[in-house]
N, C-alpha and C positions, 0 to 999 in steps of 0.2 A: 534558593540557589540562584546565582546570577547567570543569565544566558546572554550570549553575545547578540548584537543587533542582527547579524547574519542568521543566527539560529532562529531568532524570533520571526524574521522575514520568511525563512523557509517554512516554519510551522504554519504561519498565517497564509502563505501562498498555497500550501497543500490542503489546508482545511476547507473542504467544500464538497458539493455534490456535482458530479460530472456526467455527461452523456457524449456519445459519438454519432449523432444522427447523420451527418454528411458522409462520413466514411462508410457507415453501414448501408446507406442508400446507394452510394457509388460503387461499392465493392462488397455486395452482400455475401458472396461466396467465401470471402476471407475474413470478414469482420462482422460479427454479430452486433446488433444494436444493444448496448449495455448502459446501465447506470452504475456508477462507481461512487462510493463515499469514502472520504477521509474525514472522520468526525473526531474532534478533540475529546479525549477522555478527561472527565472532570478532575480526577486525582492523578498524581504522578505514579509512574510505574518504575520501580528501582531508582527512584529519585529523579527521573527524567520526564520531560514532556512526552506525551503519548497520543497517538491517533489510532482510532479503531478504523480498520479498512474492511470493506466488503463490496461485492458487486452482485448484480442481478440482471437477468434478461429484462429488457424494458417492458415487455408484455406480461411478465410473470414476476413482479417484484417480491412476492412471497417466497419465491424460490432462490433467495439470496444465497450466495456461497463464497468461498475463499475468505472466511472470517479470520482476521489476524490483527495484531497490534504492532505498530511501528513506534519505537522509542527513538528520540533524537537527543543529541548532546554535542557539546563542544569537546572534541578530542584534542590532544596535544599537537596534532598535525592537521587539524581542520575539523569540519563537521562530520558527524558519524550518525548512522542509523542502524537499528537492529530489529529484525522481525521476531515476533513471539507467536506461537501457535495457541489456539484456544483449546483447553482441555475438554470442553464440552461445546463444540461449535453450535450445535442446535439450540443451546440455551441463549445464544446471543444473536441468532438469526433475526434479521430485520432491524438490528440496532443502528445500522447506518441511517435508516429512515426515521427511526425513533430513538433519539439520543438519550431519552430518559432511562432506557434500559441499561445504560452504561454507568449509572450512579453507583451500583453495587459492585462493579468490576474491580477486582483486586489482583495483585501479583499471584495469589494462590490459584486464580482461574487460568493462568497462563503457563506456558512452557517455553523457555528461551530456546531459540534455534541458533546455536552457536556459529554455524557456517553461513548464516544469512545476515552478515554484517556489511553495511554499505559505507563506502567512501563517498562523500558528497562535496562537490565543488561549486563555488559561486562563479558564474560566468556572465557578469553584467546583468542582463535582463532575465536570467534563468539560473536554476540550480540543477546540476546533473548528478544523479546518484547511480552507482554501479557497485557490484560486488567487489570486495577487497581482492587484490590479486591472489590467485591461487585458491580462493574460497570455493567451497561446494555447498550450496544450500540444499540440504536434503531433509526429508521428514517421512514418517511412516503414515500410510493411508491404506485402509482395507488390507492390512497385512503385507503390503509391498512398500519398498523404498521408492520414493518419488524425488526427483530433483527439479529445481526451478532455477533458471537464470534470471536474475532480477536487474532492473534498471529503469530509470525514469528521467525525464526532463520536466521541470515544473516552472511555469510562468505565472504571472498574477492571475491570468484568466483561462489558462489551459494546462493540460498535462499530457505528456506523451509517455505511454507505458510500453516498455520493452519486455515485460515479463513473459516468459514462455517456459512451458514444461518440456523437459528433455529426458530421453532414456538414459538412466545413470550408467548403463554399460556402454552404449554406442555414442551418446551425445546427440542422437537424432531428435529433432524437434517433434513434439507430440501435440501441443496445443498452445494457444496464446498468440503472441506477436510473431508468427512465422513468416509473414510477408511484409514486415516492417512494423513500426509501433502502432498501438492503438492511439488514436488522436482524440482526446477527450476535451470538450469545452466545459468550462465551469458554468453551471446554471444556477447555483446557489452557494453563497459564501458563508462559511462557518467561522471566519476569523474572529468574530466578536464573541464566540463561545469560549475562548480561552479565559480562564479566571486567574 
């Protein structure tokens, strides 16, 4: 499949390991010190480029959470992304740090989250991703419906994450980027992992 130069740049800029040490030091009440991974998946998912995403507290990397896959493609009106849930998240825990675990990942291990589709715009030195207008990104967790408002800005060397969990009934923020985006610096580049 042929990908546009913009899509390839987006995938390469996202691919990496990130931390937010400055923000977590300066605002520890609002921002936990995290490590975040966007690791290229060796095989395509639904025919599209894919990245495995996960995050972990910096002091407890074995307690990684929010395992998901982001597929990227060229849509008729621009770049698109869609998140997929892991059917067995624990099976893939720590795959962000250990990419070899992803060699056996297939579409059968994933569940498409239809409301979690992003419009992604190129803005010179960055790409900006946000939920499609009117979209509601919801999933079931522990027998309850959860909603996430998704968004990011990615540069060559950093990533701003606007992801936050909200109450699906009231829209009140529950966790995540409640006081502004998480400001991650890229500390390891995985761009060369694309095959």
